[in-house]
C-alpha positions as a Markdown table, in Angstrom:
| # | Residue | x | y | z |
|---|---|---|---|---|
| 1 | His | -120.1 | 49.6 | 18.7 |
| 2 | Val | -119.4 | 49.7 | 22.4 |
| 3 | Leu | -118.9 | 52.6 | 24.8 |
| 4 | Met | -115.4 | 53.0 | 26.2 |
| 5 | Val | -114.5 | 55.3 | 29.1 |
| 6 | Ala | -110.8 | 56.1 | 29.7 |
| 7 | Asp | -110.3 | 57.5 | 33.2 |
| 8 | Leu | -107.1 | 59.1 | 34.6 |
| 9 | Ala | -106.2 | 57.0 | 37.6 |
| 10 | Gln | -106.0 | 59.0 | 40.8 |
| 11 | Ala | -105.6 | 62.1 | 38.7 |
| 12 | Glu | -106.2 | 64.6 | 41.5 |
| 13 | Leu | -103.6 | 63.0 | 43.8 |
| 14 | Arg | -101.1 | 62.7 | 41.0 |
| 15 | Gly | -101.5 | 66.4 | 40.3 |
| 16 | Val | -101.1 | 67.3 | 44.0 |
| 17 | Ala | -97.9 | 65.2 | 44.2 |
| 18 | Ala | -96.4 | 66.6 | 41.1 |
| 19 | Met | -97.3 | 70.3 | 41.7 |
| 20 | Ser | -96.3 | 70.2 | 45.4 |
| 21 | Gly | -93.1 | 68.3 | 44.7 |
| 22 | Asp | -93.7 | 66.1 | 47.7 |
| 23 | Pro | -90.8 | 63.7 | 47.3 |
| 24 | Tyr | -92.4 | 60.6 | 48.9 |
| 25 | Leu | -95.7 | 60.9 | 47.0 |
| 26 | Val | -93.8 | 61.5 | 43.7 |
| 27 | Asp | -91.6 | 58.5 | 44.3 |
| 28 | Ala | -94.6 | 56.3 | 45.2 |
| 29 | Phe | -96.4 | 57.2 | 42.0 |
| 30 | Arg | -93.2 | 56.6 | 40.0 |
| 31 | Arg | -92.8 | 53.2 | 41.5 |
| 32 | Gly | -96.5 | 52.3 | 40.8 |
| 33 | Leu | -97.3 | 51.8 | 44.5 |
| 34 | Asp | -100.8 | 51.7 | 46.0 |
| 35 | Ile | -100.6 | 55.4 | 47.1 |
| 36 | His | -102.8 | 55.0 | 50.1 |
| 37 | Gly | -100.9 | 51.9 | 51.2 |
| 38 | Ala | -97.7 | 53.9 | 50.7 |
| 39 | Val | -99.0 | 56.7 | 53.0 |
| 40 | Ala | -100.1 | 54.1 | 55.6 |
| 41 | Ala | -96.6 | 52.6 | 55.5 |
| 42 | Lys | -95.1 | 56.0 | 56.2 |
| 43 | Val | -97.6 | 57.1 | 58.9 |
| 44 | Phe | -98.0 | 53.7 | 60.7 |
| 45 | Ser | -95.4 | 51.1 | 59.7 |
| 46 | Glu | -94.6 | 48.7 | 56.8 |
| 47 | Asp | -96.9 | 46.2 | 58.6 |
| 48 | Trp | -100.1 | 48.1 | 57.8 |
| 49 | Gly | -103.5 | 46.6 | 57.2 |
| 50 | Glu | -106.8 | 47.6 | 55.7 |
| 51 | Glu | -107.9 | 49.8 | 58.6 |
| 52 | Glu | -104.6 | 51.7 | 58.5 |
| 53 | Arg | -105.0 | 52.2 | 54.7 |
| 54 | Tyr | -108.6 | 53.3 | 55.3 |
| 55 | Val | -107.4 | 56.0 | 57.8 |
| 56 | Ala | -104.5 | 57.1 | 55.5 |
| 57 | Lys | -106.8 | 57.5 | 52.6 |
| 58 | Ala | -109.2 | 59.7 | 54.6 |
| 59 | Ile | -106.4 | 61.9 | 55.9 |
| 60 | Val | -104.9 | 62.3 | 52.4 |
| 61 | Phe | -108.1 | 63.4 | 50.8 |
| 62 | Gly | -109.0 | 65.5 | 53.8 |
| 63 | Lys | -105.7 | 67.3 | 53.5 |
| 64 | Val | -106.2 | 67.8 | 49.7 |
| 65 | Tyr | -109.6 | 69.4 | 50.4 |
| 66 | Gly | -108.2 | 71.9 | 52.8 |
| 67 | Gly | -108.8 | 70.1 | 56.1 |
| 68 | Gln | -106.9 | 71.3 | 59.2 |
| 69 | Lys | -106.1 | 69.1 | 62.2 |
| 70 | Lys | -109.5 | 69.3 | 63.9 |
| 71 | Thr | -111.3 | 68.6 | 60.6 |
| 72 | Leu | -109.0 | 65.7 | 59.8 |
| 73 | Ile | -109.6 | 64.1 | 63.2 |
| 74 | Asn | -113.4 | 64.4 | 62.8 |
| 75 | Arg | -113.2 | 63.0 | 59.3 |
| 76 | Val | -111.5 | 59.8 | 60.6 |
| 77 | Met | -113.9 | 59.6 | 63.6 |
| 78 | Asp | -116.8 | 59.7 | 61.2 |
| 79 | Leu | -115.5 | 56.8 | 59.0 |
| 80 | Arg | -117.6 | 53.7 | 58.8 |
| 81 | Gly | -116.2 | 50.3 | 57.9 |
| 82 | Phe | -113.9 | 49.6 | 60.8 |
| 83 | Arg | -114.0 | 46.0 | 62.1 |
| 84 | Pro | -115.3 | 45.7 | 65.7 |
| 85 | Gly | -112.7 | 47.0 | 68.1 |
| 86 | Met | -110.5 | 48.4 | 65.4 |
| 87 | Arg | -111.7 | 52.0 | 65.5 |
| 88 | Pro | -108.9 | 54.2 | 66.9 |
| 89 | Ser | -109.6 | 56.6 | 69.8 |
| 90 | Lys | -109.7 | 60.4 | 69.2 |
| 91 | Thr | -106.3 | 60.7 | 70.9 |
| 92 | Ala | -104.8 | 58.1 | 68.7 |
| 93 | Ile | -106.3 | 59.8 | 65.6 |
| 94 | Ala | -104.8 | 63.1 | 66.7 |
| 95 | Asp | -101.4 | 61.4 | 67.0 |
| 96 | Ile | -101.8 | 59.9 | 63.5 |
| 97 | Val | -102.6 | 63.3 | 62.0 |
| 98 | Asp | -99.6 | 64.7 | 63.7 |
| 99 | Lys | -97.4 | 62.0 | 62.2 |
| 100 | Phe | -98.9 | 62.5 | 58.8 |
| 101 | Glu | -98.2 | 66.3 | 58.9 |
| 102 | Ser | -94.6 | 65.7 | 60.1 |
| 103 | Glu | -94.0 | 63.2 | 57.3 |
| 104 | Phe | -95.7 | 65.2 | 54.6 |
| 105 | Val | -94.5 | 68.7 | 55.4 |
| 106 | Arg | -94.3 | 69.7 | 51.8 |
| 107 | Leu | -98.1 | 69.5 | 51.3 |
| 108 | Glu | -98.7 | 72.3 | 53.8 |
| 109 | Glu | -95.8 | 74.3 | 52.5 |
| 110 | Tyr | -97.3 | 74.1 | 49.1 |
| 111 | Arg | -100.7 | 75.2 | 50.3 |
| 112 | Thr | -99.1 | 78.2 | 52.1 |
| 113 | Glu | -97.2 | 79.1 | 48.9 |
| 114 | Gln | -100.4 | 78.9 | 46.9 |
| 115 | Ile | -102.4 | 81.0 | 49.3 |
| 116 | Ala | -99.7 | 83.7 | 49.2 |
| 117 | Leu | -99.7 | 83.5 | 45.4 |
| 118 | Leu | -103.5 | 83.8 | 45.3 |
| 119 | Lys | -103.4 | 86.9 | 47.6 |
| 120 | Ala | -100.7 | 88.5 | 45.5 |
| 121 | Gln | -102.1 | 87.9 | 42.0 |
| 122 | Gly | -105.8 | 87.1 | 42.6 |
| 123 | Tyr | -105.8 | 83.6 | 41.0 |
| 124 | Val | -104.2 | 80.2 | 40.9 |
| 125 | Glu | -103.7 | 78.3 | 37.7 |
| 126 | Thr | -103.3 | 74.9 | 36.1 |
| 127 | Arg | -100.1 | 73.7 | 34.4 |
| 128 | Ser | -101.5 | 74.9 | 31.0 |
| 129 | Gly | -102.2 | 78.4 | 32.4 |
| 130 | Arg | -106.0 | 78.2 | 33.0 |
| 131 | Arg | -106.8 | 80.5 | 35.9 |
| 132 | Arg | -109.2 | 80.2 | 38.9 |
| 133 | Arg | -109.8 | 83.7 | 40.1 |
| 134 | Val | -110.9 | 84.7 | 43.6 |
| 135 | Ser | -111.8 | 88.3 | 44.0 |
| 136 | Leu | -112.4 | 88.5 | 47.7 |
| 137 | Ile | -110.5 | 86.6 | 50.5 |
| 138 | Thr | -111.9 | 87.0 | 54.0 |
| 139 | Glu | -111.6 | 85.2 | 57.3 |
| 140 | Asp | -115.0 | 83.6 | 56.5 |
| 141 | Ser | -113.8 | 82.3 | 53.1 |
| 142 | Met | -110.5 | 80.8 | 54.2 |
| 143 | Asp | -111.8 | 77.2 | 54.5 |
| 144 | Glu | -112.8 | 77.4 | 50.8 |
| 145 | Val | -109.5 | 79.1 | 49.9 |
| 146 | Arg | -107.5 | 76.4 | 51.6 |
| 147 | Lys | -109.4 | 73.9 | 49.5 |
| 148 | Leu | -109.3 | 75.6 | 46.1 |
| 149 | Val | -105.6 | 76.6 | 46.1 |
| 150 | Ile | -104.7 | 72.8 | 46.0 |
| 151 | Asn | -107.8 | 71.4 | 44.3 |
| 152 | Ser | -108.3 | 73.8 | 41.4 |
| 153 | Pro | -104.8 | 73.5 | 39.9 |
| 154 | Ser | -104.7 | 69.7 | 40.3 |
| 155 | Gln | -108.2 | 69.0 | 39.1 |
| 156 | Gly | -107.9 | 71.6 | 36.3 |
| 157 | Thr | -104.6 | 70.1 | 35.1 |
| 158 | Ala | -106.2 | 66.7 | 34.9 |
| 159 | Ser | -108.9 | 68.2 | 32.8 |
| 160 | Asp | -106.3 | 69.9 | 30.6 |
| 161 | Ile | -104.6 | 66.5 | 30.1 |
| 162 | Val | -107.9 | 64.9 | 29.1 |
| 163 | Leu | -108.8 | 67.7 | 26.7 |
| 164 | Lys | -105.4 | 67.6 | 24.9 |
| 165 | Ala | -105.7 | 63.9 | 24.4 |
| 166 | Tyr | -109.4 | 64.3 | 23.3 |
| 167 | Ile | -108.4 | 66.8 | 20.6 |
| 168 | Glu | -105.6 | 64.5 | 19.4 |
| 169 | Leu | -107.9 | 61.5 | 19.2 |
| 170 | Thr | -110.7 | 63.4 | 17.5 |
| 171 | Thr | -108.2 | 64.8 | 14.9 |
| 172 | Ala | -107.0 | 61.3 | 14.3 |
| 173 | Gly | -110.5 | 60.1 | 13.5 |
| 174 | Tyr | -111.5 | 58.2 | 16.7 |
| 175 | Gln | -115.2 | 58.4 | 17.6 |
| 176 | Thr | -114.9 | 60.6 | 20.6 |
| 177 | Leu | -118.1 | 61.7 | 22.3 |
| 178 | Leu | -117.2 | 63.9 | 25.3 |
| 179 | Thr | -115.0 | 64.5 | 28.3 |
| 180 | Val | -116.2 | 64.3 | 31.9 |
| 181 | His | -113.8 | 65.7 | 34.4 |
| 182 | Asp | -110.8 | 63.4 | 34.1 |
| 183 | Ser | -112.4 | 60.9 | 31.6 |
| 184 | Ile | -112.8 | 60.5 | 27.9 |
| 185 | Val | -115.9 | 58.8 | 26.6 |
| 186 | Leu | -115.9 | 57.4 | 23.0 |
| 187 | Glu | -117.5 | 54.8 | 20.8 |
| 188 | Cys | -115.4 | 51.8 | 19.7 |
| 189 | Pro | -116.1 | 49.2 | 17.0 |
| 190 | Ile | -116.6 | 45.8 | 18.4 |
| 191 | Gly | -113.4 | 43.9 | 18.0 |
| 192 | Asp | -111.2 | 47.0 | 18.0 |
| 193 | Glu | -111.3 | 47.5 | 21.8 |
| 194 | Gln | -107.6 | 46.7 | 22.4 |
| 195 | Ser | -106.2 | 48.8 | 19.6 |
| 196 | Val | -108.4 | 51.8 | 20.5 |
| 197 | Ala | -107.5 | 51.5 | 24.2 |
| 198 | Arg | -103.8 | 51.5 | 23.3 |
| 199 | Ala | -104.3 | 54.7 | 21.2 |
| 200 | Val | -106.3 | 56.4 | 23.9 |
| 201 | Lys | -103.7 | 55.4 | 26.6 |
| 202 | Ala | -100.9 | 56.7 | 24.4 |
| 203 | Ala | -102.6 | 60.0 | 23.8 |
| 204 | Leu | -103.3 | 60.5 | 27.5 |
| 205 | Glu | -99.7 | 59.6 | 28.4 |
| 206 | Arg | -98.3 | 62.1 | 25.9 |
| 207 | Ala | -100.5 | 64.9 | 27.3 |
| 208 | Gly | -99.5 | 63.8 | 30.8 |
| 209 | Arg | -95.8 | 63.9 | 30.0 |
| 210 | Glu | -96.2 | 67.5 | 28.8 |
| 211 | Leu | -98.2 | 68.8 | 31.7 |
| 212 | Leu | -97.1 | 66.5 | 34.6 |
| 213 | Pro | -93.6 | 65.4 | 33.6 |
| 214 | Glu | -92.7 | 64.6 | 37.2 |
| 215 | Leu | -94.6 | 61.3 | 37.3 |
| 216 | Pro | -96.4 | 58.8 | 35.0 |
| 217 | Ile | -100.1 | 59.0 | 34.2 |
| 218 | Gly | -102.3 | 55.9 | 35.0 |
| 219 | Val | -105.3 | 55.1 | 32.8 |
| 220 | Asp | -108.2 | 52.9 | 33.7 |
| 221 | Phe | -110.8 | 51.6 | 31.2 |
| 222 | Lys | -114.4 | 50.6 | 31.3 |
| 223 | Ile | -116.0 | 49.0 | 28.2 |
| 224 | Gly | -119.6 | 48.0 | 27.7 |
């Protein structure tokens, strides 16, 4: 036997795109684009390079994790990996963040809606109805609140997709071992890797169509 790990590709960002309804992100995932390259093209230009993609990726994840403008600027300023002379100035980064926020208005609208929902009902939830409760919201806790109202529903929905597929595969007799966040780990007879991978991918895609029908689910495999 060999171990096989099936991982939902960019599960968190797919969830954020679908649940926020951001038209550009949804379209990019539907078209199978490099999502960070697609954001770089929107924020910079179609003639983007690795540095621009690097910055776009940092801003996207910073936004998903609740970052406001100052935090996003500092996040990019702290990045390593720029080629000599290619690191943008703090003023340039501020302009880039402004451009991102003007192009992806729906993300902040979604966060605002989620915060209002959390304050009204005391929880946010995944697409399958699992709830993340927060009993006390204060000024001191708002940074964490800004993070969890986006993060918990998207990460939780990815876990729901994985669990639904895991149950289906286990019931069908596949040698499933465990789930880890947005991954399924299973044993696979040597020589059956391709057929098992097809079955696992199909199960994850079925669960994805049920819980995130707005866009396709990507699946990456590691076997060893």
